[in-house]
C-alpha positions as CSV (number, residue, x, y, z in Angstrom):
1,M,-36.9,23.3,-45.1
2,K,-34.4,20.7,-46.6
3,I,-31.5,23.1,-45.9
4,I,-32.7,23.6,-42.3
5,F,-33.0,19.8,-41.9
6,C,-29.5,19.1,-43.3
7,L,-28.1,21.9,-41.1
8,G,-29.8,20.4,-38.1
9,L,-28.5,16.9,-39.0
10,F,-25.0,18.3,-39.4
11,L,-25.1,20.0,-36.0
12,C,-26.4,16.8,-34.4
13,V,-23.5,14.8,-35.9
14,F,-21.0,17.5,-34.9
15,Y,-22.4,17.5,-31.4
16,L,-22.1,13.7,-31.1
17,L,-18.6,13.7,-32.5
18,G,-17.7,16.4,-30.1
19,C,-19.1,14.3,-27.3
20,A,-17.1,11.3,-28.5
21,F,-13.9,13.3,-28.6
22,A,-14.6,14.8,-25.2
23,Y,-15.3,11.3,-23.8
24,Q,-12.0,10.1,-25.2
25,D,-10.3,13.1,-23.6
26,V,-11.8,12.1,-20.2
27,L,-10.5,8.6,-20.7
28,V,-6.9,9.7,-21.6
29,P,-6.2,13.4,-21.2
30,G,-4.3,14.7,-24.2
31,D,-5.3,11.9,-26.5
32,A,-6.9,13.5,-29.6
33,N,-7.2,10.6,-32.0
34,G,-8.7,8.1,-29.6
35,D,-5.8,5.6,-29.6
36,K,-5.4,6.0,-25.8
37,I,-1.8,7.1,-26.3
38,V,-0.5,10.6,-26.1
39,S,2.0,11.2,-28.9
40,A,4.7,13.9,-29.2
41,D,2.5,15.8,-31.5
42,E,-0.5,15.5,-29.2
43,L,1.7,16.8,-26.3
44,S,2.7,19.8,-28.5
45,A,-0.9,20.4,-29.1
46,A,-1.6,20.3,-25.4
47,E,1.2,22.8,-24.7
48,K,-0.3,25.1,-27.3
49,E,-3.7,24.8,-25.5
50,F,-2.0,25.7,-22.3
51,K,-0.5,28.8,-23.8
52,D,-3.9,29.7,-25.2
53,G,-5.4,29.4,-21.7
54,K,-7.6,26.4,-22.6
55,I,-6.1,24.0,-20.1
56,S,-4.5,24.5,-16.7
57,E,-0.8,23.9,-15.8
58,Q,-1.9,20.9,-13.7
59,E,-3.7,19.4,-16.7
60,L,-0.7,19.9,-18.9
61,E,1.6,18.2,-16.3
62,G,-0.8,15.3,-16.3
63,I,-0.6,15.0,-20.0
64,R,3.2,15.2,-19.9
65,T,3.2,12.3,-17.4
66,I,1.0,10.2,-19.6
67,Q,3.1,11.0,-22.7
68,S,6.3,10.0,-21.0
69,S,5.3,7.1,-18.7
70,Y,2.2,5.4,-20.3
71,P,1.0,2.9,-21.3
72,R,2.1,0.6,-18.5
73,H,1.5,-3.1,-18.6
74,I,1.3,-5.6,-15.8
75,N,0.2,-9.3,-15.6
76,D,-2.3,-10.0,-12.9
77,S,-2.1,-13.3,-10.9
78,T,-4.1,-15.2,-13.5
79,G,-1.5,-14.3,-16.1
80,K,-3.7,-11.8,-17.9
81,E,-1.8,-8.8,-19.3
82,I,-3.5,-5.5,-18.5
83,A,-2.7,-2.2,-20.0
84,F,-3.0,1.2,-18.2
85,Y,-3.1,4.3,-20.4
86,K,-3.2,6.9,-17.6
87,P,-2.5,7.1,-13.9
88,V,-4.9,5.2,-11.7
89,E,-6.7,7.7,-9.5
90,R,-9.8,5.8,-8.1
91,I,-9.6,2.3,-6.7
92,A,-12.2,-0.1,-5.3
93,V,-10.5,-2.8,-3.2
94,L,-12.6,-5.8,-2.4
95,T,-10.1,-7.7,-0.2
96,T,-8.4,-7.0,3.1
97,E,-5.1,-8.3,1.7
98,D,-5.1,-5.8,-1.1
99,Y,-6.3,-2.9,1.1
100,E,-3.2,-3.5,3.2
101,I,-1.1,-3.4,0.1
102,M,-2.6,0.0,-0.6
103,R,-1.6,1.1,2.9
104,T,1.9,-0.3,2.5
105,L,2.3,1.7,-0.7
106,N,0.8,4.8,0.9
107,C,-2.0,4.9,-1.7
108,T,-5.2,4.8,0.4
109,D,-6.0,8.3,-0.8
110,K,-6.8,6.7,-4.1
111,V,-9.2,4.1,-2.6
112,V,-12.9,5.1,-2.9
113,A,-14.6,1.8,-2.1
114,A,-13.8,-1.4,-0.2
115,G,-15.2,-4.7,0.9
116,K,-17.2,-5.1,4.0
117,Y,-14.4,-6.5,6.1
118,V,-12.5,-3.2,5.6
119,V,-15.5,-0.8,6.0
120,Q,-17.1,-2.7,8.8
121,S,-13.9,-3.6,10.6
122,R,-15.3,-3.8,14.1
123,E,-18.6,-5.5,13.1
124,Q,-16.8,-8.2,11.1
125,G,-14.4,-9.1,13.9
126,C,-11.3,-7.2,12.8
127,G,-11.3,-4.8,15.7
128,D,-9.7,-1.5,14.7
129,L,-7.4,-3.0,12.1
130,Y,-9.1,-1.2,9.3
131,L,-10.6,1.7,11.2
132,D,-9.2,4.2,8.6
133,G,-11.4,2.6,5.9
134,S,-14.7,3.0,7.8
135,A,-15.7,6.1,5.7
136,L,-15.2,4.3,2.4
137,V,-18.2,3.1,0.3
138,N,-19.1,-0.5,1.4
139,V,-19.4,-2.7,-1.7
140,G,-20.1,-6.0,0.1
141,S,-18.2,-9.2,-0.2
142,P,-16.5,-10.6,-3.3
143,T,-17.2,-14.1,-2.1
144,S,-20.9,-13.7,-1.5
145,T,-22.7,-10.5,-2.6
146,V,-21.2,-7.5,-4.2
147,D,-23.2,-4.3,-4.2
148,W,-22.6,-3.5,-7.9
149,E,-24.6,-0.4,-8.0
150,A,-22.7,1.2,-5.1
151,L,-19.4,0.1,-6.7
152,I,-20.2,1.6,-10.0
153,K,-21.4,4.9,-8.5
154,T,-17.9,5.5,-7.0
155,K,-16.5,5.6,-10.6
156,P,-13.3,3.5,-9.9
157,D,-10.6,3.3,-12.6
158,L,-9.6,0.0,-11.1
159,V,-11.2,-2.9,-9.1
160,I,-8.9,-5.2,-7.2
161,T,-10.3,-8.6,-6.2
162,Y,-9.6,-12.3,-5.6
163,M,-8.4,-14.9,-8.1
164,S,-11.9,-16.5,-8.6
165,S,-14.3,-14.2,-6.7
166,P,-16.5,-12.7,-7.9
167,K,-17.1,-15.1,-10.8
168,Q,-16.0,-13.8,-14.1
169,A,-19.5,-14.0,-15.5
170,D,-20.7,-11.6,-12.7
171,L,-18.0,-9.2,-13.5
172,D,-18.7,-9.3,-17.2
173,Q,-22.4,-8.8,-16.7
174,N,-22.3,-6.0,-14.0
175,L,-19.3,-4.0,-15.3
176,K,-19.9,-4.1,-19.0
177,D,-19.7,-0.7,-20.8
178,T,-18.2,0.9,-17.7
179,N,-14.5,1.1,-18.7
180,I,-13.6,-0.2,-15.3
181,T,-10.5,-2.3,-15.2
182,V,-10.4,-5.4,-13.0
183,I,-7.3,-7.0,-11.6
184,R,-7.3,-10.4,-9.9
185,L,-4.5,-10.7,-7.4
186,D,-3.5,-13.8,-5.4
187,S,-2.3,-11.6,-2.5
188,G,-2.8,-14.4,0.1
189,N,-0.2,-16.6,-1.6
190,I,3.3,-16.0,-0.2
191,S,4.9,-17.2,-3.5
192,Q,3.4,-14.2,-5.3
193,Y,3.0,-11.6,-2.6
194,L,6.3,-9.7,-2.9
195,E,6.0,-9.7,-6.7
196,I,2.5,-8.3,-6.3
197,V,3.7,-5.5,-4.1
198,D,6.3,-4.7,-6.7
199,K,3.8,-4.7,-9.5
200,M,1.4,-2.4,-7.7
201,G,4.3,-0.1,-6.7
202,Y,5.2,0.2,-10.4
203,L,1.6,0.7,-11.5
204,L,0.9,3.4,-8.8
205,D,4.2,5.2,-8.9
206,R,5.2,3.8,-5.5
207,N,8.4,1.9,-6.3
208,D,10.3,3.3,-3.3
209,E,7.5,2.2,-0.9
210,A,7.5,-1.3,-2.5
211,E,11.2,-1.6,-2.2
212,R,11.1,-0.5,1.5
213,Y,8.5,-3.1,2.3
214,N,10.3,-5.9,0.5
215,Q,13.5,-5.1,2.3
216,F,11.6,-5.1,5.6
217,F,10.1,-8.5,4.8
218,S,13.4,-10.0,3.9
219,E,15.0,-8.8,7.2
220,T,12.2,-9.9,9.5
221,L,10.5,-13.1,8.1
222,G,12.2,-13.7,4.8
223,K,15.5,-14.9,6.2
224,Y,13.7,-17.6,8.2
225,L,11.8,-18.7,5.1
226,D,15.1,-18.8,3.1
227,A,16.5,-21.2,5.8
228,V,13.4,-23.4,5.6
229,S,13.7,-23.6,1.8
230,G,17.1,-25.2,2.2
231,L,15.8,-28.1,4.3
232,S,15.5,-31.6,2.9
233,A,12.1,-33.4,2.7
234,S,13.2,-35.6,5.6
235,D,13.6,-32.6,7.8
236,K,10.0,-31.5,7.4
237,P,7.3,-33.0,9.6
238,R,4.2,-34.7,8.0
239,V,1.3,-32.4,8.6
240,Y,-2.5,-32.8,8.5
241,L,-4.2,-29.4,8.0
242,E,-7.9,-29.3,8.9
243,A,-9.7,-26.1,8.0
244,D,-13.1,-24.8,8.9
245,F,-14.0,-21.5,7.2
246,G,-17.3,-21.2,9.1
247,G,-19.4,-24.1,8.0
248,G,-18.6,-26.2,11.1
249,Q,-17.7,-29.4,9.2
250,T,-14.7,-31.5,10.1
251,Y,-12.1,-33.3,8.0
252,Y,-11.9,-30.6,5.3
253,T,-8.3,-30.0,4.2
254,C,-6.4,-27.7,1.9
255,G,-4.3,-29.1,-0.9
256,S,-2.2,-27.7,-3.8
257,G,-3.4,-24.4,-5.1
258,H,-4.8,-23.3,-1.8
259,A,-3.2,-20.4,0.1
260,H,-3.2,-22.4,3.4
261,N,-1.2,-25.1,1.8
262,A,1.3,-22.4,0.5
263,L,1.7,-21.2,4.1
264,L,2.2,-24.7,5.4
265,A,4.9,-25.5,2.8
266,A,6.7,-22.2,3.2
267,A,6.8,-22.6,7.0
268,G,8.5,-26.0,6.7
269,G,5.8,-28.6,6.7
270,N,5.0,-31.5,4.4
271,N,1.3,-31.5,3.8
272,V,0.1,-35.1,3.7
273,F,-2.8,-34.1,1.4
274,S,-0.7,-31.9,-1.0
275,D,-1.8,-34.2,-3.8
276,L,-5.4,-32.9,-3.5
277,E,-6.5,-29.8,-5.4
278,G,-8.0,-26.9,-3.5
279,F,-10.3,-27.4,-0.5
280,K,-11.9,-30.8,0.0
281,Q,-13.3,-33.2,2.6
282,V,-11.3,-36.3,3.3
283,D,-12.1,-39.6,5.0
284,P,-11.1,-39.8,8.7
285,E,-9.5,-43.2,8.2
286,S,-7.3,-41.7,5.4
287,V,-6.0,-39.1,7.8
288,A,-5.1,-41.8,10.3
289,M,-3.4,-43.8,7.6
290,K,-1.3,-40.7,6.6
291,N,0.1,-40.9,10.2
292,P,0.8,-37.1,10.6
293,D,3.5,-35.9,13.0
294,V,1.7,-32.6,13.4
295,I,-2.0,-31.5,13.1
296,L,-2.8,-27.9,12.3
297,R,-6.4,-26.9,12.8
298,Y,-7.7,-23.7,11.3
299,K,-11.0,-22.3,12.5
300,Y,-12.9,-19.1,11.6
301,L,-14.3,-17.8,14.9
302,K,-15.7,-14.4,14.6
303,D,-16.4,-13.5,18.2
304,S,-14.2,-15.7,20.4
305,P,-10.6,-15.1,19.7
306,G,-9.5,-11.9,18.0
307,I,-7.3,-9.0,17.6
308,D,-8.6,-7.1,20.6
309,K,-9.1,-9.9,23.1
310,D,-7.3,-10.4,26.4
311,L,-4.3,-12.8,26.2
312,S,-5.9,-15.2,28.6
313,D,-9.1,-15.6,26.6
314,T,-8.1,-18.9,25.1
315,S,-11.0,-21.2,26.2
316,A,-12.5,-21.5,22.7
317,L,-9.2,-22.5,21.2
318,Q,-8.4,-24.9,24.0
319,A,-11.8,-26.6,23.3
320,L,-10.9,-27.0,19.7
321,Q,-7.6,-28.6,20.6
322,G,-9.3,-30.8,23.1
323,E,-11.8,-32.0,20.6
324,M,-9.1,-32.9,18.1
325,L,-7.1,-34.8,20.7
326,E,-10.1,-36.8,21.7
327,R,-10.9,-38.1,18.2
328,A,-10.6,-41.9,18.6
329,E,-9.7,-42.4,14.9
330,L,-6.6,-40.3,15.4
331,N,-5.4,-41.4,18.8
332,K,-2.6,-43.5,17.4
333,T,-1.1,-40.8,15.2
334,P,2.2,-39.3,16.4
335,A,0.5,-35.8,16.3
336,V,-2.1,-36.8,18.9
337,A,0.2,-39.1,20.9
338,N,2.7,-36.3,21.3
339,K,0.0,-33.6,21.6
340,K,1.3,-31.7,18.6
341,V,-2.0,-30.3,17.7
342,Y,-2.1,-26.5,17.1
343,I,-4.9,-24.1,16.5
344,F,-4.8,-21.0,14.4
345,T,-7.5,-18.5,13.5
346,W,-8.6,-15.9,10.9
347,D,-6.4,-13.2,12.3
348,C,-3.5,-15.4,11.2
349,T,-4.7,-15.6,7.6
350,K,-5.8,-12.1,6.5
351,G,-3.7,-9.3,5.3
352,G,-0.1,-9.1,6.5
353,G,-1.1,-11.2,9.5
354,R,-1.1,-14.1,7.1
355,F,2.7,-13.9,6.9
356,F,4.1,-12.2,10.0
357,L,1.7,-13.8,12.4
358,G,0.3,-16.9,10.8
359,M,3.3,-18.1,9.0
360,G,5.5,-17.2,11.9
361,Y,3.5,-19.4,14.3
362,L,3.4,-22.2,11.8
363,G,7.2,-21.9,11.5
364,K,7.7,-22.0,15.3
365,W,5.5,-25.2,15.5
366,L,6.9,-27.0,12.5
367,Q,10.5,-25.8,12.5
368,P,11.2,-24.6,16.1
369,E,15.0,-24.6,15.6
370,V,14.9,-22.5,12.5
371,F,12.3,-20.0,14.0
372,K,13.7,-20.0,17.6
373,D,14.6,-16.3,17.4
374,Y,11.4,-15.2,15.6
375,N,8.6,-13.5,17.6
376,P,5.4,-13.5,15.5
377,R,3.7,-10.8,17.6
378,E,6.6,-8.4,17.6
379,A,7.2,-8.8,13.9
380,Y,3.5,-8.3,13.1
381,Q,3.5,-5.2,15.4
382,E,6.4,-3.7,13.6
383,Y,4.7,-4.3,10.2
384,L,1.5,-2.6,11.5
385,D,3.4,0.3,12.9
386,Q,5.7,0.9,9.9
387,F,3.4,0.1,7.0
388,Q,-0.2,0.1,8.2
389,R,0.0,3.1,10.5
390,T,-2.6,1.6,12.9
391,K,-2.8,2.0,16.7
392,V,-3.6,-1.7,17.2
393,D,-1.6,-3.5,19.9
394,V,-0.9,-7.1,19.0
395,V,1.9,-7.7,21.5
396,N,-0.1,-7.2,24.7
397,R,-3.5,-8.1,23.3
398,G,-5.1,-10.5,20.9
399,V,-5.8,-14.2,20.9
400,F,-4.7,-15.8,17.6
401,V,-3.4,-19.3,18.3
402,Y,-3.3,-22.1,20.8
403,P,-0.9,-22.9,22.4
404,E,1.2,-19.8,22.2
405,A,4.5,-20.6,20.7
């Protein structure tokens, strides 16, 4: 009986060890010792297994790729260094900005799940912009509620999300023991965007696609931004930026560290509240005292303007401009006196529209001489046609700003 017990114990241990080694093989094919790296000796062992008919030629090629090209290291936008020990095959993208990067890099075949603004493009006011993502698993919104169960069931190697959403504690709690890697990218920030495209191109073996996009950006919008960067502070108008992300409040502005502030600065404006951090409410009298030359008002309007609206459907945006012009506390500012009050919407601040459309319009309002030859709609259309492969028409349709520059 003792011998039988020992034998059973041995078999159980052997089985568990075998499962452990098998699990490691699943994590990094060809890695026999569990260090996540395929050595030359381990590659030789894999070649022998192929000759013995134990693995396929495709599996062997995968192991060869891992041995020659991994691990790969990148820093995400928080500065955290992340190591990848094998090719990324399954991706969950929680943001529209990063879903567009996947399309730019021709990697949507790797995307298995996405946020609701991608999967429910029409319902969320994005028209057909993300129609190709409608069949993906909907994992909710990173800024409100993530469907963690649905996300985990898709078995992603990688989750891409915002800088601060979801909260790190939520990620730690819901993804613990899953071996899912999370990258936080600040893809709405123009100062990091091109670098992010390069990083993801390197990670996903799409260097040529990343280079093609960056060249396109340079030749369309980049040259105008370069011209703006050479302007002196005295050549940049003083700008008050008021932003309503859906709450309906007034006198909220965006300061340093906020993507809207980065757009404003890159387009040639001097944010009168750049000394503030993030998104905060300010006193109306303090706005008047700042005496802005230009007022930019951002408004999230889900159903009024939009990517598929008739060009003449500007009444909602006209009303917003009118309300701003009628504020008694601002009527002595140069911005109101000269009617330099401009409205821009969500379509100008998501995905590639943030740059080609939104930043283009801001540039034409803030630095009309520099941007006189730039057409935001045409540039955005070219981006959509070349890199997003959509059938959306943003030249002849869509209400994005008021007044049209």
